[in-house]
Every structure is written in structure tokens, then in C-alpha cells.
C-alpha positions in Angstrom: 79.8 -19.0 11.5 76.4 -20.5 10.9 77.2 -23.2 13.4 78.1 -20.5 16.0 74.8 -18.7 15.4 72.9 -22.0 15.5 74.7 -23.0 18.7 74.0 -19.7 20.2 70.3 -20.0 19.3 70.2 -23.4 20.8 71.8 -22.1 24.0 69.3 -19.3 24.2 66.5 -21.7 23.7 67.9 -23.9 26.4 68.1 -20.9 28.7 64.6 -19.9 27.9 63.4 -23.4 28.6 65.2 -23.4 32.0 63.6 -20.1 32.8 60.2 -21.5 31.8 60.7 -24.5 34.1 61.7 -22.3 37.0 58.7 -20.1 36.5 56.4 -23.1 36.2 57.8 -24.5 39.5 57.3 -21.1 41.2 53.8 -21.0 39.9 53.1 -24.5 41.2 54.6 -23.6 44.6 52.6 -20.4 44.7 49.4 -22.3 43.8 50.1 -24.9 46.5 50.7 -22.2 49.1 47.5 -20.4 48.2 45.6 -23.6 48.2 46.8 -24.4 51.7 46.0 -20.9 52.9 42.6 -21.1 51.5 41.9 -24.5 53.1 43.1 -23.1 56.5 40.9 -20.0 56.1 37.9 -22.2 55.1 38.5 -24.4 58.2 38.7 -21.3 60.4 35.5 -19.9 58.9 33.7 -23.2 59.3 34.8 -23.4 62.9 33.5 -19.8 63.5 30.2 -20.6 61.9 29.7 -23.7 63.9 30.5 -21.9 67.1 28.1 -19.1 66.2 25.4 -21.6 65.4 25.9 -23.4 68.7 25.7 -20.1 70.6 22.5 -19.2 68.7 21.0 -22.6 69.5 21.9 -22.1 73.2 20.3 -18.7 73.3 17.2 -20.0 71.5 16.9 -22.9 74.0 17.2 -20.5 77.0 14.6 -18.2 75.5 12.3 -21.1 74.9 12.8 -22.4 78.4 12.0 -19.0 79.9 8.9 -18.7 77.7 7.7 -22.2 78.6 8.3 -21.5 82.3 6.2 -18.3 82.1 3.4 -20.1 80.3 3.5 -22.8 83.0 3.4 -20.2 85.7 0.5 -18.4 84.1 -1.4 -21.7 83.6 -0.8 -22.8 87.2 -2.1 -19.4 88.5 -5.2 -19.6 86.4 -5.8 -23.2 87.5 -5.4 -22.1 91.1 -8.0 -19.3 90.6 -10.4 -21.7 88.9 -9.9 -24.3 91.7 -10.9 -21.6 94.3 -14.3 -21.1 92.6 -17.2 -22.5 94.5 -19.8 -24.9 93.0 -22.5 -22.2 92.7 -20.2 -19.9 90.8 -19.3 -22.7 88.4 -23.0 -23.5 87.9 -23.7 -19.8 87.1 -20.8 -19.7 84.6 -21.8 -22.9 82.9 -25.4 -21.7 82.8 -24.3 -18.5 81.1 -22.3 -20.3 78.5 -25.2 -22.7 77.8 -27.6 -19.8 77.1 -25.1 -18.4 74.6 -24.8 -21.8 72.9 -28.4 -22.9 72.8 -30.8 -21.0 70.5 -33.7 -19.1 72.1 
């Protein structure tokens, strides 16, 4: 009788052990699946961030080019206006500036 009970306990323990092994395997499989999904999601997000960064850089470059072109245009227009000044006008302007600089 005791042997039957002992055998039964041993059988139950073996069954529990098998169940534990199955659950451990399921857990490992689930963790591996989650890890792969996480890596894929991370790769997708990294790709999206890089694409967004590249778009932002392109927009910033275009804005800088437009701004630089406008500055060049304004500078050329001013240079053209200054080039049209006659010598007497330039002498008068320089004279005014000198009187502001020099005391008395």
C-alpha cells in the first residue's frame, strides 16, 4: 500500500515536472517571439526616424538656399545702386561720415 502511494506520488511529481518543462518551453518560445517582434519594431522605428531626419535636413537645406539667394539678390541690388552713385555724391557721403567721426 505504501509502495502504491509512493509510486503514485512519484508519478504525480513526474507529471508535474513534465508540465513545468512544457511551460518553460512555452515561456522561452514566447520570449523569443516577443524579442523578435521588438527588434522588428525597433528597426521600423529607426527607419522612420532616419527618413524623418533626412526630410527635415532637405527642408532645412532648401530654406537655407532660398534665404541665401534672397540675401545675394538684396546685396547685388544694393551694390548696383551704389555703383550708380556719381563721384560727387560719394564725396559728399564720405564727408558727412567724417564729420560724424572726427570731434569738433
